[in-house]
C-alpha positions in Angstrom: -4.0 5.2 1.6 -5.4 6.2 -1.6 -8.5 8.6 -1.5 -10.9 7.3 -4.0 -14.2 8.3 -5.3 -17.3 7.5 -3.1 -19.4 5.8 -6.1 -17.8 2.5 -5.0 -20.2 2.4 -2.1 -23.4 0.8 -3.1 -26.6 0.9 -1.3 -29.3 -1.5 -2.7 -32.8 -0.3 -3.3 -35.3 -0.7 -0.7 -37.3 1.0 2.2 -34.0 1.1 4.4 -31.7 2.4 1.2 -29.5 5.6 2.2 -30.8 7.4 -0.8 -34.5 6.3 -0.8 -36.0 10.0 -1.2 -34.0 11.6 1.5 -33.1 15.0 1.6 -29.5 15.7 3.0 -30.1 19.0 4.6 -30.0 18.3 8.5 -26.6 17.7 10.6 -27.3 14.0 11.1 -27.4 13.5 7.5 -24.6 15.6 7.0 -22.7 13.3 9.4 -24.4 10.3 7.4 -22.7 11.4 4.1 -19.4 11.9 5.9 -19.7 8.3 6.8 -20.6 7.0 3.6 -17.5 8.9 2.2 -14.9 7.5 4.8 -16.2 4.1 4.4 -16.0 4.0 0.7 -12.8 5.5 0.8 -11.8 2.5 2.9 -13.7 0.1 0.3 -10.7 1.1 -2.2 -7.5 1.5 0.1 -7.9 0.1 3.5 -10.0 -3.0 2.2 -7.8 -3.7 -0.7 -4.4 -2.0 -0.7 -3.0 0.8 1.0 -1.1 3.5 -0.4 2.4 2.4 -1.6 5.1 2.9 0.7 7.9 5.7 0.0 10.5 2.7 0.9 10.7 0.8 -2.4 12.1 -2.2 -0.3 8.4 -3.1 0.5 7.3 -2.9 -3.2 6.4 -6.6 -3.2 3.5 -5.9 -1.1 1.8 -4.3 -4.4 3.8 -6.2 -7.0 4.4 -9.8 -6.0 6.8 -10.4 -8.7 9.3 -7.8 -7.1 9.6 -10.3 -3.9 13.4 -10.3 -3.2 14.5 -9.4 -6.5 18.1 -9.0 -5.7 20.7 -11.5 -3.8 19.6 -10.7 -0.2 16.7 -11.3 2.1 14.8 -8.6 4.3 12.6 -8.5 7.3 11.1 -5.2 8.2 8.4 -3.5 10.0 6.7 0.2 8.7 4.1 2.4 10.6 2.4 5.3 8.4 0.2 8.0 10.0 -1.8 10.1 7.5 -3.6 13.5 7.8 -2.3 14.5 11.3 -4.6 17.6 11.2 -7.6 15.0 11.7 -8.6 13.0 14.9 -8.5 9.4 14.2 -6.8 9.8 10.6 -5.9 6.8 9.0 -2.6 4.6 10.4 -1.1 1.7 8.9 1.4 -0.9 10.5 3.3 -3.5 8.3 5.3 -6.3 9.0 7.0 -8.1 6.2 9.7 -10.5 5.3 11.1 -11.6 1.9 13.8 -14.3 0.7 15.6 -15.6 -2.4 16.1 -18.8 -3.2 19.0 -18.4 -5.7 19.2 -22.1 -7.0 15.6 -22.5 -7.2 15.1 -19.4 -9.2 12.1 -18.2 -7.0 11.5 -15.9 -3.9 9.1 -16.1 -1.4 7.5 -13.5 0.8 4.6 -12.6 3.4 3.6 -9.7 5.2 0.9 -8.6 7.7 -1.2 -5.1 7.4 -3.1 -3.5 9.9 -4.9 -0.6 8.4 -7.4 1.8 10.4 -9.5 4.5 9.5 -12.2 4.5 12.5 -14.8 3.3 12.2 -13.6 0.6 9.9 -10.4 -1.8 10.8 -8.8 -4.0 8.2 -6.0 -6.8 8.9 -4.7 -8.6 6.3 -2.2 -11.4 5.9 -0.6 -12.1 2.5 1.9 -14.8 1.1 3.8 -13.9 -2.2 5.5 -15.8 -4.5 8.3 -15.0 -7.4 9.5 -17.4 -9.9 12.6 -15.6 -11.4 13.6 -16.5 -15.1 17.3 -15.8 -16.1 17.6 -14.4 -19.2 21.1 -14.9 -19.6 23.3 -17.6 -19.5 25.3 -16.1 -16.5 23.4 -15.6 -13.2 22.7 -12.1 -12.4 22.0 -10.6 -15.7 18.6 -9.9 -17.2 15.7 -11.1 -15.4 12.1 -11.7 -15.6 9.8 -12.4 -12.8 6.2 -13.7 -12.5 4.7 -13.3 -9.0 1.4 -14.3 -7.3 0.3 -13.4 -4.1 -2.9 -14.6 -1.8 -4.3 -12.3 0.7 -7.0 -13.1 3.6 -8.5 -9.8 5.0 -10.5 -9.7 8.1 -12.9 -6.2 8.0 -14.2 -4.6 10.8 -16.6 -2.1 11.1 -17.8 -0.6 14.6 -20.9 1.4 14.4 -20.6 2.4 18.2 -17.7 4.6 17.4 -20.0 6.9 15.0 -20.6 10.0 16.3 -23.7 11.7 15.4 -26.5 14.3 16.6 -29.2 11.8 16.5 -28.1 8.3 17.7 -31.6 6.7 17.2 -31.5 7.6 13.2 -33.0 4.7 11.5 -30.6 5.1 8.5 -27.5 5.0 10.7 -25.5 1.3 11.0 -26.0 -0.6 14.4 -23.8 -2.9 16.0 -20.8 -4.5 14.8 -19.7 -6.0 11.5 -16.8 -8.7 11.2 -16.2 -10.1 7.6 -13.4 -12.2 6.4 -12.6 -11.9 2.5 -9.9 -13.6 0.5 -8.3 -12.3 -2.7 -5.4 -13.1 -5.4 -2.9 -10.5 -7.0 -0.5 -11.4 -10.2 2.7 -9.5 -11.1 5.4 -9.1 -13.6 8.9 -7.6 -13.1 11.7 -7.1 -15.2 15.2 -5.9 -14.4 18.2 -5.9 -16.8 20.4 -6.7 -14.0 19.9 -8.7 -10.9 23.0 -9.3 -8.8 24.9 -6.8 -6.9 23.1 -3.4 -6.7 26.2 -1.3 -6.7 27.9 -2.9 -9.5 26.6 -1.4 -12.6 23.8 0.7 -14.0 20.4 -1.1 -14.9 16.7 -0.4 -16.1 13.9 -2.2 -14.5 10.0 -2.1 -15.0 6.9 -3.9 -13.5 3.2 -4.4 -13.8 0.6 -5.8 -11.7 -2.8 -6.3 -10.9 -4.5 -7.0 -7.5 -8.0 -7.7 -6.2 -8.7 -9.9 -8.9 -11.5 -11.8 -7.5 -14.7 -9.4 -8.0 -16.0 -10.2 -4.5 -18.0 -8.0 -2.2 -18.1 -7.6 1.6 -21.8 -7.8 2.9 -22.3 -5.3 5.9 -25.5 -6.8 7.5 -26.0 -4.3 9.8 -25.2 -1.2 7.7 -28.3 0.5 7.4 -29.7 -2.2 5.3 -28.1 -4.6 2.4 -25.1 -2.8 1.8 -21.8 -3.8 0.0 -18.1 -2.8 0.2 -17.1 -3.5 -3.2 -13.6 -5.1 -4.0 -12.3 -3.1 -6.8 -9.8 -3.9 -9.2 -6.2 -2.3 -8.5 -3.4 -2.0 -10.9 0.2 -0.5 -10.9 2.9 0.2 -13.3 6.5 1.0 -12.4 9.5 2.0 -14.6 12.8 3.3 -13.6 16.7 3.3 -13.6 19.7 2.7 -11.3 22.5 5.1 -12.2 25.4 3.8 -10.5 28.9 5.5 -9.9 31.1 3.8 -7.3 29.7 3.6 -4.1 26.8 5.9 -4.7 23.7 5.4 -7.2 20.8 7.6 -8.1 17.3 6.1 -9.0 14.6 8.2 -10.7 11.5 6.0 -11.2 7.6 6.5 -11.8 4.9 4.4 -10.3 1.2 4.8 -11.8 -1.6 3.3 -9.7 -5.0 2.3 -11.2 -8.3 1.7 -9.2 -11.8 0.6 -10.7 -13.9 2.0 -12.1 -11.4 5.0 -13.3 -8.9 6.1 -10.8 -5.4 7.0 -11.6 -2.6 8.4 -9.5 1.1 8.7 -10.6 4.2 9.2 -8.4 7.4 10.3 -9.3 10.3 9.3 -7.2 14.1 10.2 -6.9 16.5 8.4 -4.6 20.2 8.5 -3.8 22.1 6.0 -1.8 25.6 5.8 -0.6 26.4 2.0 0.0 26.5 1.1 3.8 25.9 4.7 4.7 22.5 6.8 4.2 19.9 7.3 1.6 17.7 10.0 0.7 14.9 10.6 -1.4 12.0 12.9 -2.8 8.7 12.1 -4.5 5.5 14.1 -5.8 2.1 12.6 -6.2 -0.5 13.8 -8.8 -2.7 14.0 -5.8 -0.5 17.3 -4.8 1.5 15.5 -2.2 5.2 15.9 -1.7 7.5 13.5 0.2 10.9 13.5 1.5 12.6 10.6 3.0 15.9 9.7 4.6 17.7 7.0 6.3 20.8 5.6 7.7 22.5 2.2 7.2 24.4 0.5 10.0 26.8 -2.0 9.4 28.5 -3.0 12.6 29.0 -5.9 15.0 25.4 -5.5 16.2 24.3 -6.5 12.8 26.9 -9.1 11.9 27.3 -9.7 8.2 24.1 -8.1 7.7 22.8 -4.2 7.7 20.6 -2.5 9.5 18.0 0.2 7.7 16.4 3.0 9.6 14.4 5.5 7.8 11.8 8.0 8.2 9.6 9.9 5.7 7.1 12.8 5.8 4.4 13.9 3.6 2.4 17.1 3.1 -0.3 17.9 0.7 -0.1 21.2 -1.4 -3.4 21.4 -2.6 -6.3 23.6 -1.2 -7.0 21.2 1.4 -3.5 20.5 2.6 -3.6 22.9 5.4 -6.8 21.1 7.2 -5.2 17.4 6.3 -1.9 18.2 8.3 1.3 16.3 7.5 2.0 12.6 7.5 4.8 10.5 8.4 6.0 6.8 8.2 8.9 5.1 10.2 10.8 2.1 8.6 13.2 -0.3 10.0 14.7 -3.6 8.3 17.5 -5.9 8.4 19.1 -7.3 5.1 21.4 -10.0 4.8 23.0 -10.4 1.7 23.3 -14.2 0.1 
């Protein structure tokens, strides 16, 4: 989950505004500031997009043009736990499927994301479509994909989970909030080769924008008339896959942007041996280092497909890393070549 600036939270002027002449010196107001920061973080991450998974097979969640770009379909699950040093730290679970329709030059995908950062929970269901334009006469050459996704999110804020020294404080939120919020995203993705992943070396790049609709979620019981703003998100990916026999290495860079002015860059390196294993390393400008590894099973159980089982661990090397603790992610997917 991206950790954004608290300025996105907006409390409208009025007698019950969070900032109307109050001094944040007592413990109860310090607790409220922490709550505001948490909800603000949710407005840019859980409410919109969770942090991109280190497992690149899921990239279509952040760029719909990357839906099933190769000639195989996939169904998988992810579970991520962040900040193990904190109680009720952010947790994200994802179920996804993506399928290429070669003759129709398109791909379809869908995913469900459960994102929890108490007292805020968000459930999102999304549909992704990509039109795959072949730029060479022979299929499998250069390909330019245009993608669209449509998302419906349920945002739930439970004020009963908030712990404070003074539960009767008038500025604290009360009750529960249930809100539904739709949104759209667009993307473009180019690859210089689009057939067998181990056939030849190729280059790829993409661009996407998400949370296109400038909507906001009104929290009726949240200490007055307050908003969780839907901020525009964007991302860019550039990379190359260098193939040597049944092994490839893939260096890449992924840059995230969140309005009003939040930028995060990720440098990634992955090595994979066909139908055997993979390993990866990534570094984020948030001073987070990640390692991943996985095995690829191809036997009677998987029939003509392969089962991919992977795990990843992260650790922040910044000054707050020892307080946050480590994070981990688990990935399980079935792939079937068309």
